C-alpha positions in Angstrom: 151.8 85.6 114.4 150.7 89.3 114.3 148.3 90.4 117.0 144.8 91.8 116.3 142.0 90.8 114.0 142.6 89.7 110.5 142.3 92.3 107.7 139.2 92.7 105.8 141.2 93.7 102.7 140.3 91.7 99.7 141.0 93.4 96.4 138.6 91.2 94.4 135.7 92.3 96.6 136.9 95.9 96.8 137.6 96.6 93.1 133.9 96.8 92.0 133.1 99.0 95.0 136.0 101.3 94.2 134.8 101.5 90.6 131.4 102.7 91.8 133.1 105.2 94.2 135.1 106.6 91.2 131.9 106.9 89.1 130.1 108.8 91.9 133.0 111.0 92.8 132.7 110.2 96.5 134.4 112.2 99.2 137.1 110.2 101.0 135.1 110.3 104.2 132.1 108.8 102.2 134.4 106.2 100.8 135.6 104.8 104.2 131.9 104.6 105.3 130.9 103.0 102.0 133.6 100.4 102.4 132.6 99.9 106.0 136.0 100.7 107.3 137.6 103.4 109.5 139.5 106.3 108.0 142.7 105.0 109.6 142.2 101.6 108.0 141.7 103.3 104.6 145.0 105.2 105.0 146.7 102.0 106.1 145.4 100.1 103.1 146.6 102.9 100.9 150.1 102.6 102.3 150.2 98.8 102.1 148.4 98.0 98.8 149.5 99.9 95.6 146.3 98.9 93.6 144.2 100.4 96.4 146.3 103.5 96.5 145.8 104.0 92.8 142.1 103.5 93.1 141.7 105.9 96.0 143.7 108.5 94.0 141.1 108.1 91.2 138.3 108.6 93.7 139.9 111.8 94.9 140.4 113.1 91.3 136.8 112.2 90.5 135.5 114.1 93.6 137.6 117.1 92.5 136.1 117.0 89.0 132.6 116.8 90.5 133.1 119.8 92.8 134.8 121.8 90.0 131.7 121.2 87.8 129.4 122.3 90.6 131.4 125.5 91.1 131.5 126.1 87.4 127.7 125.7 87.2 127.2 128.2 90.0 129.6 130.7 88.4 127.9 130.6 85.1 124.3 130.4 86.2 123.7 126.8 85.4 122.2 126.2 88.8 119.1 128.0 89.7 118.8 126.6 93.2 121.7 125.9 95.4 124.2 127.7 97.5 127.4 128.8 95.9 128.9 129.5 99.4 128.4 125.9 100.3 130.2 124.8 97.1 133.1 127.2 98.0 133.2 125.8 101.5 133.5 122.3 100.1 136.2 123.3 97.7 138.3 124.9 100.5 137.7 122.3 103.2 137.5 119.1 101.2 139.6 119.8 98.2 142.1 122.1 99.8 141.5 125.0 97.4 142.6 128.4 98.7 141.9 132.0 97.8 144.8 133.6 96.2 146.4 136.4 98.2 149.0 138.8 97.2 151.2 140.6 99.8 153.3 143.7 99.0 156.0 144.4 101.5 158.2 147.5 101.9 161.3 147.3 104.1 162.9 150.5 105.4 166.5 150.2 106.6 167.8 152.7 109.1 
């Protein structure tokens, strides 16, 4: 018999919660809190349960779309109030977006 407390994983209870998380485009950190679990538990459930993995992937994609729309609105003036720098910070630190950089290198041989 495995040690530790029994798992709280119950797909029938989780599925409607995951649907709401997808609709809202939650950050993964929000998702763990919303499900009342630790981030490590969330990752463990992803590894153990394919249906949960697919659902978390949809949450991540929904979050990315929400942030992309926010950035688009800032870029084209659709938001009068707000902070574009914050949107960029979120994109870089939550979504993993990066500035493109180009490096030119010249090598001299002697």
